[in-house]
Backbone of each chain as nested JSON, in Angstrom:
{
  "chains": [
    {"id": "A", "residues": [
      {"number": 1, "name": "GLN", "atoms": {"N": [8.592, 6.002, -18.812], "CA": [7.888, 5.054, -17.937], "C": [6.576, 4.625, -18.608]}},
      {"number": 2, "name": "GLU", "atoms": {"N": [6.388, 3.312, -18.736], "CA": [5.173, 2.836, -19.403], "C": [3.945, 3.024, -18.504]}},
      {"number": 3, "name": "PRO", "atoms": {"N": [2.767, 3.206, -19.121], "CA": [1.578, 3.412, -18.301], "C": [1.228, 2.177, -17.472]}},
      {"number": 4, "name": "LEU", "atoms": {"N": [0.662, 2.457, -16.314], "CA": [0.256, 1.379, -15.417], "C": [-1.074, 0.809, -15.923]}},
      {"number": 5, "name": "THR", "atoms": {"N": [-1.154, -0.497, -16.056], "CA": [-2.386, -1.117, -16.56], "C": [-3.03, -1.995, -15.484]}},
      {"number": 6, "name": "ALA", "atoms": {"N": [-4.304, -2.301, -15.701], "CA": [-5.031, -3.151, -14.76], "C": [-4.375, -4.52, -14.642]}},
      {"number": 7, "name": "SER", "atoms": {"N": [-3.845, -5.046, -15.753], "CA": [-3.232, -6.374, -15.699], "C": [-1.888, -6.341, -14.934]}},
      {"number": 8, "name": "MET", "atoms": {"N": [-1.149, -5.229, -15.064], "CA": [0.079, -5.089, -14.268], "C": [-0.256, -5.086, -12.777]}},
      {"number": 9, "name": "LEU", "atoms": {"N": [-1.313, -4.363, -12.444], "CA": [-1.736, -4.276, -11.037], "C": [-2.203, -5.644, -10.523]}},
      {"number": 10, "name": "ALA", "atoms": {"N": [-2.99, -6.337, -11.364], "CA": [-3.559, -7.603, -10.937], "C": [-2.483, -8.634, -10.623]}},
      {"number": 11, "name": "ALA", "atoms": {"N": [-1.323, -8.481, -11.244], "CA": [-0.232, -9.423, -11.049], "C": [0.501, -9.212, -9.72]}},
      {"number": 12, "name": "ALA", "atoms": {"N": [0.259, -8.065, -9.07], "CA": [0.962, -7.741, -7.828], "C": [0.076, -8.027, -6.618]}},
      {"number": 13, "name": "PRO", "atoms": {"N": [0.683, -8.292, -5.448], "CA": [-0.108, -8.461, -4.221], "C": [-0.792, -7.137, -3.839]}},
      {"number": 14, "name": "PRO", "atoms": {"N": [-1.928, -7.207, -3.1], "CA": [-2.738, -6.006, -2.825], "C": [-1.94, -4.816, -2.262]}},
      {"number": 15, "name": "GLN", "atoms": {"N": [-1.071, -5.048, -1.288], "CA": [-0.329, -3.939, -0.709], "C": [0.592, -3.297, -1.745]}},
      {"number": 16, "name": "GLU", "atoms": {"N": [1.194, -4.169, -2.588], "CA": [2.084, -3.688, -3.647], "C": [1.287, -2.897, -4.694]}},
      {"number": 17, "name": "GLN", "atoms": {"N": [0.04, -3.281, -4.918], "CA": [-0.805, -2.554, -5.889], "C": [-0.943, -1.094, -5.477]}},
      {"number": 18, "name": "LYS", "atoms": {"N": [-1.193, -0.85, -4.197], "CA": [-1.337, 0.519, -3.725], "C": [-0.018, 1.279, -3.857]}},
      {"number": 19, "name": "GLN", "atoms": {"N": [1.094, 0.585, -3.561], "CA": [2.398, 1.225, -3.7], "C": [2.652, 1.632, -5.161]}},
      {"number": 20, "name": "MET", "atoms": {"N": [2.31, 0.725, -6.096], "CA": [2.494, 1.006, -7.518], "C": [1.656, 2.212, -7.945]}},
      {"number": 21, "name": "LEU", "atoms": {"N": [0.405, 2.254, -7.507], "CA": [-0.461, 3.395, -7.826], "C": [0.076, 4.672, -7.182]}},
      {"number": 22, "name": "GLY", "atoms": {"N": [0.526, 4.544, -5.95], "CA": [1.072, 5.707, -5.255], "C": [2.303, 6.276, -5.953]}},
      {"number": 23, "name": "GLU", "atoms": {"N": [3.156, 5.391, -6.458], "CA": [4.366, 5.849, -7.147], "C": [4.021, 6.654, -8.415]}},
      {"number": 24, "name": "ARG", "atoms": {"N": [2.863, 6.342, -9.029], "CA": [2.436, 7.087, -10.221], "C": [1.763, 8.395, -9.822]}},
      {"number": 25, "name": "LEU", "atoms": {"N": [0.96, 8.344, -8.754], "CA": [0.21, 9.529, -8.318], "C": [1.124, 10.58, -7.676]}},
      {"number": 26, "name": "TYR", "atoms": {"N": [2.076, 10.097, -6.886], "CA": [2.893, 11.007, -6.054], "C": [3.577, 12.138, -6.845]}},
      {"number": 27, "name": "PRO", "atoms": {"N": [4.283, 11.819, -7.95], "CA": [4.953, 12.915, -8.665], "C": [3.962, 13.933, -9.245]}},
      {"number": 28, "name": "LEU", "atoms": {"N": [2.764, 13.46, -9.635], "CA": [1.762, 14.392, -10.183], "C": [1.244, 15.311, -9.082]}},
      {"number": 29, "name": "ILE", "atoms": {"N": [1.055, 14.749, -7.886], "CA": [0.563, 15.529, -6.765], "C": [1.653, 16.464, -6.248]}},
      {"number": 30, "name": "LEU", "atoms": {"N": [2.891, 15.939, -6.258], "CA": [4.048, 16.743, -5.816], "C": [4.167, 18.028, -6.632]}},
      {"number": 31, "name": "ALA", "atoms": {"N": [3.847, 17.944, -7.925], "CA": [3.942, 19.113, -8.79], "C": [2.917, 20.177, -8.414]}},
      {"number": 32, "name": "MET", "atoms": {"N": [1.789, 19.762, -7.846], "CA": [0.73, 20.71, -7.488], "C": [0.822, 21.177, -6.044]}},
      {"number": 33, "name": "HIS", "atoms": {"N": [1.134, 20.225, -5.145], "CA": [1.135, 20.543, -3.697], "C": [2.329, 19.872, -3.037]}},
      {"number": 34, "name": "PRO", "atoms": {"N": [3.535, 20.467, -3.206], "CA": [4.759, 19.811, -2.696], "C": [4.7, 19.461, -1.22]}},
      {"number": 35, "name": "SER", "atoms": {"N": [4.151, 20.353, -0.384], "CA": [4.217, 20.115, 1.057], "C": [3.204, 19.08, 1.525]}},
      {"number": 36, "name": "LEU", "atoms": {"N": [2.159, 18.826, 0.711], "CA": [1.095, 17.904, 1.126], "C": [1.095, 16.622, 0.318]}},
      {"number": 37, "name": "ALA", "atoms": {"N": [2.09, 16.429, -0.552], "CA": [2.02, 15.341, -1.537], "C": [1.864, 13.964, -0.897]}},
      {"number": 38, "name": "GLY", "atoms": {"N": [2.651, 13.665, 0.145], "CA": [2.571, 12.336, 0.763], "C": [1.205, 12.092, 1.371]}},
      {"number": 39, "name": "LYS", "atoms": {"N": [0.683, 13.111, 2.036], "CA": [-0.618, 12.997, 2.687], "C": [-1.742, 12.855, 1.666]}},
      {"number": 40, "name": "ILE", "atoms": {"N": [-1.732, 13.687, 0.647], "CA": [-2.789, 13.638, -0.376], "C": [-2.727, 12.296, -1.106]}},
      {"number": 41, "name": "THR", "atoms": {"N": [-1.518, 11.828, -1.426], "CA": [-1.391, 10.522, -2.095], "C": [-2.012, 9.447, -1.219]}},
      {"number": 42, "name": "GLY", "atoms": {"N": [-1.726, 9.479, 0.068], "CA": [-2.29, 8.497, 0.988], "C": [-3.803, 8.522, 1.015]}},
      {"number": 43, "name": "MET", "atoms": {"N": [-4.37, 9.729, 0.977], "CA": [-5.833, 9.858, 0.965], "C": [-6.423, 9.289, -0.323]}},
      {"number": 44, "name": "LEU", "atoms": {"N": [-5.783, 9.61, -1.447], "CA": [-6.314, 9.117, -2.741], "C": [-6.16, 7.611, -2.857]}},
      {"number": 45, "name": "LEU", "atoms": {"N": [-5.167, 7.036, -2.19], "CA": [-4.949, 5.592, -2.282], "C": [-6.051, 4.796, -1.602]}},
      {"number": 46, "name": "GLU", "atoms": {"N": [-6.905, 5.453, -0.833], "CA": [-8.046, 4.732, -0.233], "C": [-9.172, 4.528, -1.238]}},
      {"number": 47, "name": "ILE", "atoms": {"N": [-9.059, 5.185, -2.382], "CA": [-10.056, 5.002, -3.469], "C": [-9.797, 3.641, -4.125]}},
      {"number": 48, "name": "ASP", "atoms": {"N": [-10.849, 3.044, -4.696], "CA": [-10.707, 1.763, -5.401], "C": [-9.649, 1.837, -6.505]}},
      {"number": 49, "name": "ASN", "atoms": {"N": [-8.887, 0.755, -6.66], "CA": [-7.837, 0.72, -7.667], "C": [-8.364, 1.013, -9.08]}},
      {"number": 50, "name": "SER", "atoms": {"N": [-9.539, 0.478, -9.386], "CA": [-10.07, 0.686, -10.738], "C": [-10.332, 2.162, -11.0]}},
      {"number": 51, "name": "GLU", "atoms": {"N": [-10.803, 2.869, -9.958], "CA": [-11.054, 4.305, -10.108], "C": [-9.733, 5.08, -10.174]}},
      {"number": 52, "name": "LEU", "atoms": {"N": [-8.737, 4.602, -9.421], "CA": [-7.43, 5.262, -9.459], "C": [-6.795, 5.156, -10.839]}},
      {"number": 53, "name": "LEU", "atoms": {"N": [-6.972, 4.018, -11.491], "CA": [-6.454, 3.864, -12.856], "C": [-7.122, 4.864, -13.797]}},
      {"number": 54, "name": "LEU", "atoms": {"N": [-8.423, 5.061, -13.616], "CA": [-9.137, 6.041, -14.446], "C": [-8.616, 7.462, -14.186]}},
      {"number": 55, "name": "LEU", "atoms": {"N": [-8.34, 7.755, -12.904], "CA": [-7.828, 9.077, -12.549], "C": [-6.471, 9.319, -13.194]}},
      {"number": 56, "name": "LEU", "atoms": {"N": [-5.623, 8.28, -13.217], "CA": [-4.289, 8.42, -13.815], "C": [-4.385, 8.682, -15.322]}},
      {"number": 57, "name": "GLU", "atoms": {"N": [-5.481, 8.216, -15.933], "CA": [-5.662, 8.421, -17.375], "C": [-6.355, 9.733, -17.686]}},
      {"number": 58, "name": "SER", "atoms": {"N": [-6.865, 10.387, -16.67], "CA": [-7.646, 11.602, -16.888], "C": [-7.132, 12.74, -16.008]}},
      {"number": 59, "name": "PRO", "atoms": {"N": [-6.183, 13.55, -16.535], "CA": [-5.574, 14.615, -15.722], "C": [-6.602, 15.538, -15.086]}},
      {"number": 60, "name": "GLU", "atoms": {"N": [-7.688, 15.856, -15.825], "CA": [-8.689, 16.785, -15.259], "C": [-9.389, 16.183, -14.049]}},
      {"number": 61, "name": "SER", "atoms": {"N": [-9.76, 14.902, -14.154], "CA": [-10.4, 14.237, -13.019], "C": [-9.442, 14.16, -11.838]}},
      {"number": 62, "name": "LEU", "atoms": {"N": [-8.181, 13.866, -12.155], "CA": [-7.172, 13.763, -11.093], "C": [-7.013, 15.113, -10.385]}},
      {"number": 63, "name": "HIS", "atoms": {"N": [-6.922, 16.178, -11.181], "CA": [-6.758, 17.508, -10.587], "C": [-7.913, 17.845, -9.664]}},
      {"number": 64, "name": "SER", "atoms": {"N": [-9.143, 17.554, -10.105], "CA": [-10.281, 17.894, -9.239], "C": [-10.29, 17.029, -7.994]}},
      {"number": 65, "name": "LYS", "atoms": {"N": [-9.831, 15.778, -8.102], "CA": [-9.76, 14.9, -6.933], "C": [-8.685, 15.391, -5.962]}},
      {"number": 66, "name": "ILE", "atoms": {"N": [-7.572, 15.88, -6.495], "CA": [-6.509, 16.419, -5.637], "C": [-7.017, 17.662, -4.91]}},
      {"number": 67, "name": "GLU", "atoms": {"N": [-7.73, 18.534, -5.627], "CA": [-8.264, 19.729, -4.989], "C": [-9.281, 19.366, -3.909]}},
      {"number": 68, "name": "GLU", "atoms": {"N": [-10.059, 18.312, -4.172], "CA": [-11.021, 17.837, -3.173], "C": [-10.286, 17.37, -1.914]}},
      {"number": 69, "name": "ALA", "atoms": {"N": [-9.2, 16.639, -2.121], "CA": [-8.408, 16.144, -0.989], "C": [-7.844, 17.307, -0.182]}},
      {"number": 70, "name": "VAL", "atoms": {"N": [-7.32, 18.326, -0.869], "CA": [-6.751, 19.488, -0.184], "C": [-7.841, 20.172, 0.649]}},
      {"number": 71, "name": "ALA", "atoms": {"N": [-9.042, 20.323, 0.077], "CA": [-10.147, 20.98, 0.779], "C": [-10.538, 20.178, 2.022]}},
      {"number": 72, "name": "VAL", "atoms": {"N": [-10.62, 18.842, 1.877], "CA": [-10.984, 17.988, 3.009], "C": [-9.932, 18.097, 4.115]}},
      {"number": 73, "name": "LEU", "atoms": {"N": [-8.666, 18.087, 3.691], "CA": [-7.551, 18.166, 4.638], "C": [-7.56, 19.503, 5.382]}},
      {"number": 74, "name": "GLN", "atoms": {"N": [-7.774, 20.58, 4.651], "CA": [-7.773, 21.906, 5.289], "C": [-8.954, 22.042, 6.244]}},
      {"number": 75, "name": "ALA", "atoms": {"N": [-10.118, 21.563, 5.837], "CA": [-11.291, 21.624, 6.714], "C": [-11.037, 20.825, 7.984]}},
      {"number": 76, "name": "HIS", "atoms": {"N": [-10.371, 19.673, 7.827], "CA": [-10.056, 18.822, 8.957], "C": [-9.076, 19.506, 9.908]}},
      {"number": 77, "name": "GLN", "atoms": {"N": [-8.045, 20.158, 9.324], "CA": [-7.043, 20.84, 10.149], "C": [-7.671, 21.987, 10.911]}},
      {"number": 78, "name": "ILE", "atoms": {"N": [-8.583, 22.721, 10.259], "CA": [-9.248, 23.838, 10.921], "C": [-10.099, 23.324, 12.083]}},
      {"number": 79, "name": "SER", "atoms": {"N": [-10.854, 22.253, 11.855], "CA": [-11.705, 21.734, 12.934], "C": [-10.862, 21.166, 14.065]}},
      {"number": 80, "name": "GLU", "atoms": {"N": [-9.71, 20.533, 13.714], "CA": [-8.806, 20.015, 14.76], "C": [-8.297, 21.148, 15.64]}},
      {"number": 81, "name": "SER", "atoms": {"N": [-7.823, 22.237, 15.015], "CA": [-7.24, 23.325, 15.8], "C": [-8.331, 24.041, 16.603]}},
      {"number": 82, "name": "THR", "atoms": {"N": [-9.552, 24.075, 16.06], "CA": [-10.657, 24.689, 16.812], "C": [-10.982, 23.871, 18.059]}},
      {"number": 83, "name": "HIS", "atoms": {"N": [-10.949, 22.548, 17.9], "CA": [-11.269, 21.688, 19.035], "C": [-10.206, 21.737, 20.128]}},
      {"number": 84, "name": "LYS", "atoms": {"N": [-8.943, 21.896, 19.707], "CA": [-7.86, 21.878, 20.678], "C": [-7.795, 23.152, 21.493]}},
      {"number": 85, "name": "SER", "atoms": {"N": [-8.022, 24.307, 20.819], "CA": [-7.814, 25.57, 21.504], "C": [-9.012, 25.973, 22.371]}}
    ]},
    {"id": "B", "residues": [
      {"number": 1, "name": "ARG", "atoms": {"N": [-22.967, 16.47, -1.619], "CA": [-22.534, 15.152, -1.134], "C": [-21.216, 15.31, -0.377]}},
      {"number": 2, "name": "LYS", "atoms": {"N": [-21.112, 14.632, 0.74], "CA": [-19.893, 14.697, 1.539], "C": [-18.767, 13.961, 0.826]}},
      {"number": 3, "name": "SER", "atoms": {"N": [-17.58, 14.501, 0.91], "CA": [-16.439, 13.835, 0.279], "C": [-16.162, 12.495, 0.94]}},
      {"number": 4, "name": "THR", "atoms": {"N": [-15.758, 11.527, 0.139], "CA": [-15.427, 10.197, 0.679], "C": [-13.954, 10.145, 1.101]}},
      {"number": 5, "name": "LEU", "atoms": {"N": [-13.233, 11.214, 0.862], "CA": [-11.792, 11.193, 1.184], "C": [-11.604, 11.339, 2.699]}},
      {"number": 6, "name": "ASN", "atoms": {"N": [-10.653, 10.589, 3.218], "CA": [-10.433, 10.514, 4.65], "C": [-9.173, 11.307, 5.04]}},
      {"number": 7, "name": "PRO", "atoms": {"N": [-9.357, 12.398, 5.806], "CA": [-8.193, 13.22, 6.193], "C": [-7.24, 12.514, 7.14]}},
      {"number": 8, "name": "ASN", "atoms": {"N": [-7.67, 11.389, 7.714], "CA": [-6.791, 10.642, 8.621], "C": [-6.053, 9.506, 7.919]}},
      {"number": 9, "name": "ALA", "atoms": {"N": [-6.102, 9.479, 6.596], "CA": [-5.418, 8.431, 5.831], "C": [-3.921, 8.439, 6.126]}},
      {"number": 10, "name": "LYS", "atoms": {"N": [-3.346, 7.26, 6.038], "CA": [-1.903, 7.126, 6.254], "C": [-1.13, 7.818, 5.116]}},
      {"number": 11, "name": "GLU", "atoms": {"N": [-0.075, 8.524, 5.473], "CA": [0.731, 9.213, 4.473], "C": [1.476, 8.207, 3.586]}},
      {"number": 12, "name": "PHE", "atoms": {"N": [1.549, 8.512, 2.297], "CA": [2.237, 7.631, 1.357], "C": [3.732, 7.943, 1.366]}},
      {"number": 13, "name": "ASN", "atoms": {"N": [4.541, 6.867, 1.419], "CA": [5.994, 7.047, 1.348], "C": [6.503, 6.531, 0.009]}},
      {"number": 14, "name": "PRO", "atoms": {"N": [6.916, 7.42, -0.866], "CA": [7.403, 6.969, -2.183], "C": [8.755, 6.285, -2.066]}},
      {"number": 15, "name": "ARG", "atoms": {"N": [8.948, 5.251, -2.871], "CA": [10.227, 4.559, -2.902], "C": [11.216, 5.279, -3.808]}},
      {"number": 16, "name": "SER", "atoms": {"N": [10.667, 5.833, -4.916], "CA": [11.548, 6.306, -5.98], "C": [11.817, 7.809, -5.923]}},
      {"number": 17, "name": "PHE", "atoms": {"N": [11.359, 8.478, -4.862], "CA": [11.599, 9.909, -4.744], "C": [12.2, 10.191, -3.366]}},
      {"number": 18, "name": "ALA", "atoms": {"N": [13.045, 11.214, -3.333], "CA": [13.603, 11.597, -2.05], "C": [12.495, 12.178, -1.175]}},
      {"number": 19, "name": "GLN", "atoms": {"N": [12.505, 11.853, 0.103], "CA": [11.501, 12.34, 1.034], "C": [11.719, 13.84, 1.273]}},
      {"number": 20, "name": "PRO", "atoms": {"N": [10.682, 14.674, 1.116], "CA": [10.846, 16.088, 1.475], "C": [10.997, 16.213, 2.991]}},
      {"number": 21, "name": "LYS", "atoms": {"N": [11.918, 17.07, 3.405], "CA": [12.171, 17.225, 4.827], "C": [11.064, 18.012, 5.49]}}
    ]}
  ]
}
Protein backbone atom coordinates (compact mmCIF):
# COMPACT_ATOMS: atom_id res chain seq x y z
CA GLN A 1 0.00 0.00 0.00
CA GLU A 2 1.49 3.34 -1.06
CA PRO A 3 1.84 6.07 1.57
CA LEU A 4 -0.95 8.58 1.90
CA THR A 5 0.14 12.04 0.75
CA ALA A 6 -1.26 15.53 1.24
CA SER A 7 -2.02 15.78 -2.49
CA MET A 8 -3.95 12.48 -2.45
CA LEU A 9 -6.00 13.83 0.44
CA ALA A 10 -6.55 17.22 -1.18
CA ALA A 11 -8.08 15.50 -4.20
CA ALA A 12 -10.81 13.88 -2.07
CA PRO A 13 -13.92 15.52 -0.52
CA PRO A 14 -13.56 16.42 3.21
CA GLN A 15 -15.56 13.50 4.58
CA GLU A 16 -13.64 11.09 2.34
CA GLN A 17 -10.36 12.59 3.58
CA LYS A 18 -11.15 11.51 7.14
CA GLN A 19 -12.16 8.05 5.92
CA MET A 20 -8.84 7.73 4.03
CA LEU A 21 -6.87 8.77 7.11
CA GLY A 22 -8.94 6.46 9.29
CA GLU A 23 -8.26 3.50 7.00
CA ARG A 24 -4.50 4.08 7.52
CA LEU A 25 -4.72 4.71 11.27
CA TYR A 26 -7.14 1.90 12.12
CA PRO A 27 -4.87 -1.12 11.46
CA LEU A 28 -2.03 0.52 13.42
CA ILE A 29 -4.34 1.19 16.37
CA LEU A 30 -5.93 -2.25 16.06
CA ALA A 31 -2.49 -3.80 16.62
CA MET A 32 -2.12 -1.94 19.93
CA HIS A 33 -5.69 -1.81 21.26
CA PRO A 34 -7.98 -4.27 19.43
CA SER A 35 -11.07 -3.63 21.58
CA LEU A 36 -10.82 0.18 21.39
CA ALA A 37 -9.54 0.61 17.82
CA GLY A 38 -12.72 2.07 16.29
CA LYS A 39 -13.20 4.51 19.15
CA ILE A 40 -9.56 5.63 19.31
CA THR A 41 -9.45 6.07 15.52
CA GLY A 42 -12.56 8.25 15.74
CA MET A 43 -10.96 10.38 18.46
CA LEU A 44 -7.73 10.84 16.49
CA LEU A 45 -9.68 11.75 13.35
CA GLU A 46 -10.79 14.97 15.06
CA ILE A 47 -7.17 16.15 14.79
CA ASP A 48 -6.25 18.33 11.78
CA ASN A 49 -5.47 16.34 8.63
CA SER A 50 -2.02 17.89 8.31
CA GLU A 51 -1.14 16.72 11.81
CA LEU A 52 -2.58 13.27 11.13
CA LEU A 53 -0.30 12.93 8.10
CA LEU A 54 2.67 13.75 10.34
CA LEU A 55 1.51 11.14 12.87
CA LEU A 56 1.29 8.49 10.14
CA GLU A 57 4.91 9.27 9.22
CA SER A 58 6.12 9.15 12.81
CA PRO A 59 5.35 5.87 14.64
CA GLU A 60 6.62 7.24 17.97
CA SER A 61 4.37 10.30 17.83
CA LEU A 62 1.46 8.11 16.78
CA HIS A 63 2.05 5.70 19.66
CA SER A 64 2.11 8.51 22.22
CA LYS A 65 -1.06 9.99 20.70
CA ILE A 66 -2.79 6.60 20.89
CA GLU A 67 -1.76 6.23 24.53
CA GLU A 68 -3.09 9.73 25.19
CA ALA A 69 -6.42 8.77 23.62
CA VAL A 70 -6.62 5.60 25.75
CA ALA A 71 -5.92 7.63 28.91
CA VAL A 72 -8.58 10.22 27.99
CA LEU A 73 -11.08 7.46 27.22
CA GLN A 74 -10.42 5.60 30.47
CA ALA A 75 -10.65 8.79 32.54
CA HIS A 76 -13.93 9.57 30.80
CA GLN A 77 -15.34 6.08 31.44
CA ILE A 78 -14.37 6.27 35.12
CA SER A 79 -16.04 9.67 35.55
CA GLU A 80 -19.14 8.43 33.67
CA SER A 81 -19.54 5.40 35.91
CA THR A 82 -18.91 7.52 39.02
CA HIS A 83 -21.65 9.93 37.99
CA LYS A 84 -24.15 7.19 37.24
CA SER A 85 -23.74 5.14 40.40
CA ARG B 1 -2.05 20.89 29.48
CA LYS B 2 -5.43 19.24 29.06
CA SER B 3 -5.69 16.77 26.21
CA THR B 4 -7.51 18.02 23.13
CA LEU B 5 -8.83 14.55 22.40
CA ASN B 6 -12.57 14.14 22.75
CA PRO B 7 -13.81 10.93 24.43
CA ASN B 8 -17.25 11.48 22.87
CA ALA B 9 -15.89 11.33 19.31
CA LYS B 10 -17.81 9.22 16.82
CA GLU B 11 -16.42 5.71 16.39
CA PHE B 12 -14.61 5.06 13.10
CA ASN B 13 -16.00 2.32 10.87
CA PRO B 14 -13.32 0.86 8.60
CA ARG B 15 -14.34 -0.18 5.11
CA SER B 16 -11.47 -2.54 4.47
CA PHE B 17 -11.46 -4.49 7.74
CA ALA B 18 -13.98 -6.83 9.26
CA GLN B 19 -15.82 -5.22 12.18
CA PRO B 20 -14.84 -6.75 15.54
CA LYS B 21 -17.90 -8.15 17.25
